[in-house]
C-alpha positions in Angstrom: 73.3 -28.1 38.6 70.8 -25.7 40.2 71.7 -22.5 42.1 71.5 -24.3 45.5 73.9 -27.0 44.4 76.4 -24.5 43.1 76.3 -22.5 46.3 76.8 -25.7 48.3 79.7 -26.8 46.2 81.5 -23.4 46.5 81.0 -23.4 50.2 82.5 -26.9 50.6 85.5 -26.0 48.5 86.5 -23.2 51.0 85.4 -24.9 54.3 87.7 -26.8 56.7 86.4 -29.9 58.4 86.2 -28.0 61.7 84.2 -25.2 60.2 81.9 -27.7 58.5 81.2 -29.4 61.8 80.7 -26.0 63.5 78.3 -24.7 60.9 76.5 -27.7 59.7 73.5 -27.3 62.0 73.0 -23.6 61.0 74.8 -22.8 57.7 73.9 -25.9 55.7 70.7 -26.3 57.5 69.7 -22.7 56.7 70.7 -23.3 53.1 68.5 -26.4 52.9 65.6 -24.6 54.5 66.0 -21.8 52.0 66.0 -24.3 49.1 62.7 -25.7 50.4 61.1 -22.3 50.7 60.9 -22.6 54.5 63.4 -20.1 55.8 62.1 -16.7 56.9 64.0 -14.3 54.6 63.0 -11.3 56.6 64.6 -12.5 59.8 64.2 -11.0 63.3 62.9 -7.5 63.6 65.5 -4.9 64.4 64.4 -2.8 67.4 66.7 0.1 67.7 66.6 1.9 71.1 68.4 5.0 72.2 70.4 3.7 75.2 69.9 7.0 76.9 66.1 6.9 76.4 65.1 3.3 76.2 61.3 4.1 76.5 61.3 6.6 73.7 58.4 6.0 71.2 59.2 3.6 68.4 57.3 2.8 65.2 55.8 -0.7 64.7 56.9 -2.6 61.6 53.5 -2.1 60.0 50.4 -0.1 60.6 49.0 -0.7 64.1 45.4 -0.8 65.1 46.0 -0.5 68.8 48.2 2.0 70.6 47.7 0.7 74.2 46.2 -2.1 76.1 44.2 -2.5 79.3 44.3 -6.1 80.3 41.8 -7.2 83.0 43.0 -10.5 84.5 40.5 -12.3 86.8 42.9 -14.2 89.0 41.7 -17.7 89.8 39.7 -18.3 86.6 36.0 -17.4 86.5 33.5 -19.9 85.3 32.7 -19.3 81.7 29.6 -21.5 82.1 28.1 -19.0 84.5 29.0 -15.9 82.4 29.3 -16.3 78.6 29.1 -19.9 77.4 25.4 -20.8 77.7 24.7 -24.5 77.5 21.1 -25.5 77.6 22.0 -29.2 77.3 24.2 -28.9 80.4 21.2 -27.6 82.3 19.2 -30.6 81.1 21.8 -33.0 82.4 22.2 -31.2 85.8 22.7 -33.8 88.6 23.3 -36.7 86.3 26.5 -38.8 86.3 29.3 -37.4 84.2 30.0 -39.3 81.0 33.1 -41.5 81.3 34.7 -39.9 78.2 34.9 -36.6 80.1 37.0 -38.3 82.8 39.3 -40.7 81.0 42.9 -39.3 80.8 42.0 -36.0 82.5 43.6 -34.3 85.5 41.5 -32.7 88.2 42.3 -30.8 91.4 39.4 -32.1 93.5 37.1 -34.3 91.4 37.2 -38.0 92.4 35.1 -41.0 91.3 32.2 -40.2 89.0 31.0 -36.6 89.6 27.6 -35.2 88.8 27.1 -32.8 86.0 26.4 -29.2 87.1 24.1 -27.0 85.0 24.5 -23.3 84.7 23.6 -21.6 88.0 22.2 -18.4 86.5 19.9 -17.3 83.8 21.2 -16.3 80.4 19.7 -14.1 77.7 20.8 -12.7 74.4 21.9 -9.0 74.1 22.4 -6.4 71.4 22.2 -6.9 67.7 24.9 -9.5 68.0 22.6 -11.7 70.1 25.5 -12.5 72.5 24.6 -14.8 75.4 25.5 -13.2 78.7 24.3 -14.2 82.1 22.3 -12.1 84.5 25.4 -11.8 86.7 26.8 -9.1 84.4 23.8 -6.9 83.5 25.8 -3.7 82.9 28.4 -5.4 80.7 25.6 -7.0 78.7 24.7 -3.5 77.5 28.0 -3.4 75.7 27.4 -6.7 73.9 27.8 -5.1 70.5 31.3 -3.8 71.4 32.6 -7.2 72.6 34.6 -9.8 70.6 33.9 -13.0 72.7 36.3 -15.9 72.2 34.8 -19.1 73.6 37.4 -21.5 72.4 40.5 -20.6 74.4 42.7 -23.5 75.5 45.7 -23.8 77.9 48.1 -26.7 78.5 48.5 -25.7 82.1 46.4 -27.1 84.9 47.5 -25.3 88.0 47.0 -21.6 88.7 50.6 -20.4 88.9 51.9 -21.9 85.7 48.7 -21.1 83.9 48.9 -17.5 84.9 52.5 -17.4 83.8 51.5 -18.9 80.4 48.8 -16.3 79.8 50.9 -13.3 80.9 54.4 -14.4 79.7 53.9 -17.1 77.1 55.8 -19.6 79.2 54.7 -21.6 82.2 58.2 -21.3 83.7 59.6 -18.4 85.7 62.0 -15.9 84.2 60.3 -14.8 81.0 59.2 -11.3 79.9 55.5 -10.5 80.3 53.3 -9.3 77.5 53.6 -5.7 78.8 57.4 -5.9 78.7 57.4 -7.1 75.1 55.0 -4.4 74.0 56.9 -1.6 75.7 60.2 -3.0 74.5 58.9 -3.0 70.9 57.1 0.4 71.0 58.4 2.4 73.9 55.8 4.7 75.5 54.2 8.0 74.8 54.9 9.7 78.1 58.5 9.8 79.3 57.4 11.0 82.7 55.5 7.7 83.4 56.5 4.0 83.2 55.4 2.4 80.0 53.9 -0.6 81.8 51.9 -0.2 85.0 50.2 -2.8 87.2 47.2 -2.4 89.5 46.0 -5.0 92.1 42.6 -5.6 93.7 41.0 -8.4 95.7 43.3 -8.2 98.7 46.0 -10.5 97.4 48.7 -10.8 94.8 48.4 -13.4 92.1 49.9 -16.8 92.9 53.3 -16.1 91.3 53.4 -12.4 92.2 55.6 -10.0 90.3 56.9 -12.6 87.9 53.7 -12.0 86.0 54.8 -8.5 85.1 58.6 -9.0 85.2 60.9 -8.2 82.3 62.7 -11.5 82.3 65.7 -11.4 80.0 64.7 -8.0 78.5 66.3 -5.0 80.1 64.7 -4.2 83.5 63.4 -0.8 82.4 60.6 -2.7 80.6 59.2 -4.5 83.7 55.8 -3.5 85.0 55.7 -1.0 87.8 53.1 -2.0 90.5 51.0 0.9 91.8 48.9 1.1 94.9 45.4 2.4 95.1 46.0 3.9 98.6 48.9 5.8 100.1 52.0 6.5 98.0 51.2 5.2 94.5 54.7 3.8 94.1 56.7 2.7 97.1 60.1 4.5 97.6 59.5 7.0 94.8 59.1 10.0 97.2 62.0 11.7 98.7 62.9 10.7 102.3 62.2 13.1 105.1 64.6 16.1 105.0 65.6 15.6 101.4 64.5 18.3 99.0 64.2 18.1 95.2 67.4 20.1 94.8 69.4 17.7 97.0 67.9 14.8 95.2 68.8 16.3 91.8 72.4 16.8 92.9 72.7 13.3 94.2 71.3 11.9 91.0 73.7 13.9 88.9 76.7 12.5 90.9 75.3 9.0 90.6 74.8 9.4 86.9 78.4 10.4 86.4 79.6 7.3 88.3 77.3 5.0 86.3 78.4 6.6 83.0 82.0 5.9 83.9 81.1 2.3 84.8 79.3 1.9 81.5 82.3 3.3 79.5 84.6 0.8 81.3 82.4 -2.3 81.2 79.9 -1.7 78.4 77.0 -3.3 80.3 73.7 -1.9 78.9 72.0 -2.4 82.2 74.1 0.4 83.5 72.5 2.8 81.0 69.1 1.3 82.0 69.9 2.1 85.6 70.7 5.7 84.8 67.4 6.1 82.9 65.4 4.5 85.7 66.8 6.9 88.3 65.9 9.8 86.0 62.4 8.5 85.4 61.9 8.0 89.2 62.8 11.6 89.6 60.3 12.7 87.0 57.7 10.3 88.4 57.7 12.1 91.8 55.6 14.8 90.2 53.7 13.1 87.4 52.6 9.8 89.1 50.8 11.3 92.2 48.9 13.7 89.9 47.8 10.9 87.5 47.1 8.4 90.2 44.8 10.7 92.2 41.1 10.2 91.3 39.9 12.8 93.8 39.5 15.5 91.1 37.3 13.4 88.9 33.7 14.8 88.6 30.9 13.3 90.6 29.2 11.7 87.6 32.4 9.8 86.8 32.6 8.4 90.3 28.9 7.5 90.1 29.4 5.8 86.7 32.4 3.6 88.0 31.2 3.2 91.5 34.5 4.4 92.9 35.4 5.3 96.4 38.6 7.4 96.6 41.1 6.4 99.3 40.5 2.6 99.2 41.6 -0.3 97.2 39.0 -1.6 94.8 38.6 -2.9 91.3 36.4 0.1 90.5 39.1 2.5 91.5 41.6 0.6 89.4 39.4 0.7 86.3 39.2 4.5 86.6 42.9 4.7 87.2 43.4 2.5 84.1 41.5 5.1 82.0 43.7 7.9 83.5 46.9 6.0 82.8 45.8 5.3 79.3 45.0 9.0 78.5 48.4 9.9 80.0 50.3 7.9 77.5 51.0 4.6 79.5 51.4 1.8 76.9 50.3 -1.3 78.8 48.0 -1.2 81.9 47.5 -4.5 83.7 44.8 -5.0 86.3 44.8 -8.2 88.4 41.6 -8.9 90.5 42.1 -11.8 92.9 39.3 -14.1 94.2 37.9 -16.0 91.2 38.9 -19.5 92.2 35.3 -20.9 92.4 35.7 -24.2 94.2 33.0 -25.6 96.4 34.8 -25.6 99.7 33.2 -22.5 101.2 30.9 -19.6 100.4 33.9 -17.3 99.8 34.8 -19.3 96.7 31.7 -21.1 95.5 29.8 -20.1 92.4 26.6 -19.7 94.6 28.4 -17.5 97.1 31.6 -15.5 96.6 31.3 -15.7 92.8 28.1 -13.5 93.0 30.0 -10.8 94.9 32.9 -10.9 92.5 30.6 -10.5 89.5 28.9 -7.5 91.2 32.3 -5.9 91.9 33.4 -5.9 88.3 30.2 -5.4 86.3 29.6 -1.7 86.8 33.3 -0.6 86.6 34.0 -2.5 83.4 30.9 -1.1 81.8 32.0 2.4 82.9 35.5 1.8 81.5 34.1 0.9 78.1 31.7 3.8 78.1 34.4 6.3 79.3 36.9 5.2 76.7 34.4 5.4 73.9 33.1 8.9 74.9 36.7 10.1 74.9 37.4 8.7 71.5 40.0 6.2 72.9 38.3 2.9 72.6 39.1 2.7 68.9 42.9 2.4 69.6 42.8 1.0 73.1 42.6 -2.8 73.3 40.7 -4.0 76.3 41.1 -7.7 77.2 39.2 -9.6 79.9 39.8 -13.2 81.0 41.3 -15.7 83.5 44.0 -18.3 83.2 41.8 -21.3 82.3 38.2 -22.4 82.5 35.9 -24.5 84.7 34.6 -28.0 84.4 31.1 -28.9 83.4 30.8 -31.3 86.3 30.6 -30.5 90.0 33.7 -31.1 92.1 33.4 -33.4 95.1 34.9 -32.0 98.3 32.8 -34.0 100.8 29.8 -32.8 102.7 30.3 -29.1 101.8 29.6 -29.9 98.2 25.9 -30.2 98.8 25.8 -26.6 100.2 28.5 -24.8 98.2 28.6 -25.5 94.5 32.0 -25.5 92.7 33.7 -26.3 89.5 37.2 -27.7 89.1 40.0 -26.4 86.8 39.5 -27.0 83.1 42.3 -26.0 80.7 40.4 -27.6 77.8 38.1 -24.6 77.2 37.6 -21.1 78.5 36.3 -17.7 77.4 38.0 -14.3 77.0 36.6 -11.2 75.5 38.2 -8.2 73.8 36.9 -4.8 72.8 38.3 -1.8 70.8 41.9 -1.7 69.6 41.1 -3.1 66.1 39.1 -6.2 66.9 35.7 -6.8 65.4 32.9 -5.7 67.6 29.8 -7.7 68.3 31.0 -11.1 67.3 31.5 -14.5 69.0 34.4 -16.7 67.8 34.8 -20.4 68.5 32.5 -23.0 70.1 32.6 -25.6 72.8 30.7 -28.9 72.8 27.1 -29.2 74.1 28.3 -29.5 77.7 30.8 -26.7 77.4 33.7 -29.0 78.4 35.9 -29.3 75.2 36.4 -26.9 72.3 34.4 -28.1 69.3 35.3 -25.4 66.7 38.1 -22.9 66.1 40.5 -23.7 69.0 42.7 -20.8 70.2 45.9 -21.5 72.1 47.4 -18.8 74.4 50.2 -18.3 71.9 47.6 -17.5 69.2 46.1 -14.8 71.5 49.6 -13.3 71.9 50.3 -13.4 68.2 47.0 -11.7 67.5 47.6 -9.0 70.1 51.1 -8.3 68.7 49.5 -8.1 65.2 47.2 -5.4 66.5 50.2 -3.5 67.7 51.9 -3.7 64.3 54.3 -6.6 64.9 54.7 -10.0 63.3 55.0 -12.3 66.4 57.3 -14.7 64.5 59.8 -11.9 64.0 59.6 -10.0 67.2 62.4 -11.6 69.2 65.2 -10.9 71.6 68.6 -12.6 71.5 69.2 -14.5 74.8 71.3 -17.5 75.5 72.1 -17.9 71.8 68.5 -18.0 70.7 66.0 -15.6 69.2 63.5 -15.7 72.1 59.8 -14.9 71.4 56.7 -14.2 73.3 55.0 -17.0 71.3 57.8 -19.5 72.0 58.8 -22.1 69.4 55.5 -23.8 68.7 53.4 -22.7 65.7 51.2 -19.7 66.5 48.5 -18.2 64.3 47.0 -14.8 64.1 43.2 -15.0 64.5 42.4 -13.0 61.4 38.7 -13.5 61.7 38.5 -11.3 64.8 40.5 -8.4 63.4 38.5 -5.5 62.0 
């Protein structure tokens, strides 16, 4: 009799029938998994927060390469075929009928019948020692080719913008789950106790499709949710004292409220009560620290020129400069959303031969400046910069009636899209993954969204399979329950 059989026999001798039925799916199942070498002996990570200071800095479980992240999400999904995924064969087949195998079993938003193939609309050339193919729409970013880790084989299982954005930002296409920023700040805290650990900046004139759910804390304590900041006016709504209320009066009121909340916590034991106390205290500290950090007026003229910023207005350029300021002031996760990348062929404001050009121009110089600025300040090495949308674009032209002839557009394509990363422990000057000759399907090294999340957590010093939070009886994870792999080939 082996050790497993002995343990099983002993357990059965001291187990009632009711206990057996209760535990059979976990106890015996876990013993069987252990006997097969399947169980994870290490178990979930223990994240121990000080209830009175839930954002205090914590150490990762192993040496981290990244200390902070700046995530640039292009809301609406930019066309990879006009920016990074150069396909000469697609250019050759421009205007020809789409192959049937590209249409069978696929879902489309606007494509009907047999569409025409649509070649790349802009010129591509190779850049840097890496020889990365980048289109002429991003001439300034192209100068940083040797800093970029371009992943061309991203895949999503979501077809519509809202669920796809949720999947990229929270790991789940459904509402109510913590965002990446919430997971990272929950696991690591933040370096500046006078600032939120997770901050969000919006440009493009509109919120993403599902709004603040993209930076919500879900089932994690609410202190870890993203704080949306404005580029104009008060940086954070309702943070300033009302008219006629001085800082001393505010302090007295907060002390009284703290005492009441403390008594409530002692009576009920709800950890959200302690979170509420800490949030009130942070809001008080933020009244001084946030306006100072969020003001770009005192930046030197050469910095404004480099970014193309215009103080006092909302713009992606302003937000890139603010992202650098937030990063150097200890904010852990900085999320930028830029709306307006849904490149359909319905009108010039969306089409890839109209509004797309303007969108590329609006981000090219600021992103280039951000990478340069971080590098000059010695911050790029431990700041992970991520750029991408929620899915890709089709290799064929969508059919939306008579407008199609004038305004060119591509439909949603979850089968293949491109992201890039820089700094923060990723290999510079490499391209990972490939699509087929038409840029429609992944042909080599597919990367699921959960693989991206696992890799990002690895860079922050966490095993994504072990970083979990107990909720509804389950160990919930950013990567969900499906297998996820760390993309080791892109880690420096």
